[in-house]
N, C-alpha and C positions, 0 to 999 in steps of 0.2 A: 314526200310529195315531189311530183315531176312537173316539167313545164307544161305537159298536157293537161294538168289539173288546174292551171291558171287560164281563165278565159280572157284575161285583160280587159275587164269592163263588162258593160251590159250593151246591147245593140238598142237603137232607137225604139224598136217594137217593145222590147223588154222594159224600157224606161217609160213607155207609155202604159203598159200593162201591169206592172208590178204593184202589189198590194201595199197600201199604206194604212196606218191607223188613223190618219188625219182627215177631217171632213174636207169636202171639195171646195169649201169657201172659207177655209181657215185663215187664208192670207189675202182675201178679196180686199181690193183697195189699196194694196201696198205696191210699191215700185221698189225693185230689187236689182242691184249691179252684182254680177258675179264674174270675178276676174279668172281668167283660165277657165271659161265656161264652154268652151269648144270641144272638150273632150274629157275623159277620165272622171275624176271625182267631181270637178266642177261642173261638167255637163250634167251628171245625174242630180247634183243640186238645182241646177238651173230647171230641169225637167220637173222635178217634184214641186218646187216652189211656184212654178207657173201652172202646174196641174191643180194646185191649191188655191189659185185665183189671182197670184201676183203677176204684175206686168214686169217682165224680166228683161234686163240688158247684159248679154253675155259680151266679155272683151277678151282681147288677147293681141297677139301680133300677126297671125296668119289669116289673111282676109279670106281666102278659099274655104279654110276649115270653119271659121266663124260663120260665113255666108250659108254654108251647107247646114251647119248645125241649127241656125236660128230658122232657115227654110223647113226643117224636118219639124220643128216645134209649130210653125205657123201653119203647116199643113194639117195639123191635127186640132186647129182652132186655138192654140195657145197664144197668149200675148207675149211675143218675144221679139227683139230685135239685137243687132250687134253693133260695136264700136271697135274700131282697130287703133290701138296705141300701145305704148311700151311703158309698163309701170316704172321701169328704172329711170325714166326720164321725168323728173319732177315737174317741169314745164308742160310736158305732154299730158301728165296726170291732171294738172290744174285745167288745162284747156278741155280735156274730156269731161271731168266733172261739171265744169262751168256749163258745157253743152248739156250733159244729162240733167242738170237742176234747172236749166232754162225751159225745158218742157214741163216739168213738174217736179217738185223736190222728191229726191230719193228718201225712202224710209229705212231701207237695209242695205247695208255693203257687206258683201261675203269676199274675204281676200283669199283666193284659193291658187292663184298663179305663182308658180315657182317651179324649181327643178333642181336636181344634183345629178352627180354622176359618182360611182363607186371608186374609190382610189386611196391606197394607203396615205396617211396625212404627211409623212415624211417626204412623198414625191408630189405634193401639190405644187403647181406653178403658181406664181403671183397672180396671173390672169385667171387660173382656174378659181383660185380663192375668191378673187374679188367678184367674178361672175356669179358664184353661188350666193355670196353675201349681198350683191346688189338685188339679184331675183328675189331671194327669199326673206331678207330683212329690210333693206332699203326701199325696194318697190312697195312692199307691204306698209311701211311706214308712211311713205308719201301718199299712199291711199287713204290710210286711216286719217291722217292729219288734214288732208285736203276736203274729206267729207265732213270732218268734225267742224273745221272752220265755217263751211257752208251752213251746217245746221245751227251753229251758234249764231251766225250773222242773220239767219231767217227766223231765230227764236223758235226753231222746231226740235223735237226730239230726235234721236237717231239711235241705230242699232247696228253695230260692227260684230261680225264673226269671222274669226281668223282660223284658217286651217293650218295647224303647225304640227308637224311630225312629233311623235312620242320621244322625249329626249330624256327621260328619267335617269336611264343608265348609260345613256350615249349609244351610239351605234359604230362599231368598227368601220373604218373604210369611208366614213361619211362625216368627219369632224367638221367640214365646212358648213354642212347644212345643220348640224346639231347646234353650232355657234349661232347661226342664223335663226333657227327656230327658238332657241331658248332667249334670244333678244326679243323675238316677237311676243313670246308668253310673258316676259317680265316687263316689256313696254306695256303690253294690254293690261296687267295687273295694276300698273302704276296710273295709266291714264284712266282706268276705270273709276278710280278714285277722284282724279283731277276733273273729269268730265261728267261725274255723276250729278253735280248741281245743274248742268246743262241738259239733264234728261238724255245723255247719250250712254248706253249700255255697250260694253266690250267684253267680248267672251272668246274663248278659243276652243277648237275641237282639235284634239290630238289623236290622229289615227295610228295605229300600229301597221302590220302588214296587212294591205288591202289588195284585193284582186283587181287591179286596174291597169291602165296602160301604162303607167309608171313603173311597172314591174319589168317592162321590156328592156330597161337599161341594165339590169343585172343578168348575169351569166346563168346558163343552165345550172352549173354546179352550185351556185349561190341558191337558186331558186329551189333546188332540190333539198336544201336545209331549213328553208322558211317555216316548215311546219314546226320546227323546234322553238320558234320564237314565242309561243305562248301555251299555256296548259290546255286550251281547247283545241290545239294541234291542226289549226286551218287558218286560212287568211279570212278577213272580214271582206264585206262587198261594198262597191260603191253606193249602193242604196242604203246600207248601214249609216254611212256618213250622211248621206243626203237626210235621212230621217232624223238624226241628230241635229242637223241644220235646220231643219223645219221646226223642231222644238225651240231652239234658241230664236229663231225668226217670229216665233207666235207670241201672243199674249199670254201663254202658259208659263213663260220664263220671265214676266215683267218685273221680278224681284230678284233677277240673277245678273250680276255683273262682276267682272274680275275673275271668273271661273274658268277652269280647263276641264272639258269634258273628255275623258279618255276612252277610246275604243280600241282596244288592243287585245282583247280576249285574256286580260289578266297577265299580259307579257310583261309588264313592269314589276311584277311580283315574282315571277318564275319564267325561266326560259332563257334562250340566248338567241341574237340575232346577228349573223356575219353576212354583210351586203356582199362580200366576196367570198370566194371559197375559203373555208376555215383552214388556217395553216397547220401544217403537220405537228408542230411542236404545241399546239392547244388541242389536238385530238386525243 
């Protein structure tokens, strides 16, 4: 596989036209917040859920990106708006969710925001480690807890969907994100039990190699090996992840909580993934 075989996501027109198995009104009446919804996987999820009738709020830190992304959805008649805040700041999260719930309660929270960089773990700086843990674990937790508290206080059910990279076998050169994503998955499994009496469901989607903007952080040499990461010998698409999110957002999954839906082409059973170039002594 070469860099040219990665399209780095889907265009807005492709997101508008992509086929889906779901009915156009499958999520009508639902209000959804998608963190990191201005690009990549989060953007695909936001488009699909909005196409299925949900009112969608996309969030992130880049005002210009979010404004452009929500405007593109609105131009096609979708119910979308954006909010700018940093999920790593618990006070900012609380204020943002207060604002979101003030209009009308959220029904679904999709925690997609996060990021990482490939580097041998032995060379991580303290700030590099903290940055990834804050983004991928702490930020996700602040969002989960804040939403759950508001659902509890309002006596309303809720639905949390966390996007957490496959970590079954670990991924070389990304120990920081593996630690964070494992934390998200096991926090989700734990609170799925604690929060079930509150009618709050918590599930995760664990993508493997996905053809998204996130692939841009990896080198050409690393991407050239990514086809070996699963027995299907190809990456998944952002639309694959979006359709999985639509299932967990819908009533079709109303007896599912504490689950991890893995989308990795079978990579957790076979294959290898080196997020930096494979060293000579392992070739």
